N, C-alpha and C positions, 0 to 999 in steps of 0.2 A: 915582677908584677905579676901579676894573676894572668890569668885567663889563656885558654885556648891555644894549648901547645900541641904540637906534634900531629900525628896521623895524616890521613888524607884529607885536609880540610877543603871543603867545597865553599866558595864565597855565594850568598843568597842574599837577597832583599832583606833588609831590617825592616819588620813589622813596625817598627818604631811606635810613637804614640802621638796623642794630641798636640804634641809639641812640636810637631813639624819633621819627624824622624824618617819620613817613609821611605827617603832615597839612600838611607845608610845602607852599609853593608853589615851582615853578620857573618858566622861560621857554621857549618852544618857538618856534622860527624854522623853517617849512619851508623846504627846502632850495631850492626853486624859484625861480630868480629874479623871477617874475612876482610874488612876495610883497614884494619888496624896493622900498623906495620910491626908483626911478630913472625919471625922465620924459623927460628932455633929455639928449643926447650932450653930455661935456663938451669935445670937440674943437670941434665948429661949433654947437651948439647945438639942432640938430634933436630932434624927437620921436624917441624909441627905440620899438622893438618886440622882443618877447621870441621867439626861434625858435631852433632849433638850425642851427649854422653848418654850411656843407658842411666833412667829414672830421671833425667833432664829434660827441659823442653826447648833448650835455648842452644845455639850453635856457640861451641866454645874451641880454643886451641888446645889440642890434645896431643900428646906424645905417646905414640904407640911403643918406643923401645923403653921407657922407663914407667910410663902409666900416669904420670903428672898431666893433671887438667889444669890449665891456666886460667883461673878466674880472673876477669876484669871489672873493677868495681868502680863507681862514680868518684870523683875528685871533690875535695871540701875547698872552696874558697872562702876563705874568713876575713871579715873587715871590721871595721869601726867607723862611728858617725863623730867625727871630733869637735867636740863644741867649744867654743868661747863666746859668751854672753849671747847675742842674737846672731852669731855668725857661725857658718860650716867650714871646716877646712877640707879641699879639695887639692889633688895633684893633677898635673897635665902629663900625660904620658908621654914617656921618651922612647917606647918600644911600639912594636907591632904584636899585635893588631890594634888598629885604632890610634896610631901613633897622632900626636897633638891634641887629643881629646881629653876631657875632664873626667875623673873617677874617684871615688872614693879610696882611701888607701887599704888595698886588700889583695890577698895573693893566697897560693896552694899552702894548704896545711902540712906540716912536716909530721913525719914518724915520731912516736914519743912524744907528741905536743897536745896540751889542751887546746879547744878551740879560742879560749880566753888569752891564753898566751901566745896564739898565732895572729891574734887581732891585734895585741900590742907591739909584737915583733914587726909585722908588717907597717904599721903606722911608723914605726921607729926607721924601717930601713927606706922605705919611699918617700916620707916627709922628716925624718930626723925631729919627730916628734913624740913627747913623752904625755901619755894619757892615764888617767883613772878610768878605768872600765867600770861601765854601768851595765844594766840588764840587756838580755837578748832581745833584738828589735825585728828583724825580719829573717826569713828562712825561706829562701826562692829555689824550688826544685829547676834546672835548666837539662831537662832528658836529652835534648837533642845534642847537646854537647857533653853528656854525661857528667854533669857536675851538680852540686848544691851549693847555694852562695849563702852566706851567713853574716850577718851585720850585727854588732853589738852598739849601743848608745856609749858615748865616753866624753869626759871632761878633759880638756888641753891643761896641763899642769902650768904652761908659762908659754911665752910667746916666740920662744927660742926653737925655731922651725927652720927647715930649708929644704930644697929638693935634692933626694937620694939619687942614686944612679940611675934608675928608671924612671925618673919625673923630670919635666923639663924645667918645671915651676910649681910652686907649692904657695895657695891664696886663702884667705879667709873670704867667705861671700855670705852677706844677708841674703834674705829670700828671693827679693827683686834684683838682685845682684847674680844670681845662680844662670851659668850659660846653659841655658836647657838645650839648645841647638847644637852643642857641642858636648854634649854628655856621651862616654864611650860605649855603655853598655844599660841595655832594657833594665837590669835588675839595680842598676844604681838609680834609674829615672824612677822604678817604682818605689824605692826605699826612701828617698827624697821627698817624694810625695806624699807618702805617708806620715813621714817625720813632720814636714810643714803643717798639714792637716792636722795631725793627733795635737801639734804646739798649739795652733790656733784655737783648739776644742779645750784645751787645757788638760788632757789626759791621753798617756801613752799607754799603747797597747802593743803585745807581741802580734806579729802577723806571719802568715804563711802561703804560700803559692805557688803555681807553677807557671812557667813560661816556655809556651811552644812555638816553636818556629817551623816553617815548612818551605821547601824550596818552590820557587815560584814557578808556574806552570811553564811548559817549554813552548813556544811560539811555532806555529806550523804555517 
């Protein structure tokens, strides 16, 4: 299941929303590659160093032996909003971070995979649920985690679903049943808030945005 793997993760206060999430924890990865765990060149095995290559303006992991510059790009987290009548399917996480909190089925996109295929695969893996994919709904940049989160609208094909290995339980929720104080990630809260607002308005629109987290100020 998704989200926030590897690296030197630093727990920070989650900015939350107006639904009372201010005391949550999120995870922050400084964008400088010197904070990322890469010691050796994947091409020749020589120790790499971090520096700004000629013609670049950002520090990279560079191998002086073979000349390879190792670029690190944002990870794509792809998921779905599975609908059944007036209810939405959510999964309760069986892994950290945010163990025990609720999320939409989502996870990292695989190489050679389309975004739509990733959404369908993650829904099947995490909820054993089969969906008919709809339109792209939200695209949210999460630069502090070096990720982009994308969610599609989707229709459940049947009610034969259940928790996968990374879910403790899976359940359908009406809007007034959503456990807002137990939602795992800010991108999920934002996506659901947009979804229910659009449903009430009778028109769905594709939405995009940025999620910025900052470490809390140190106490003196």
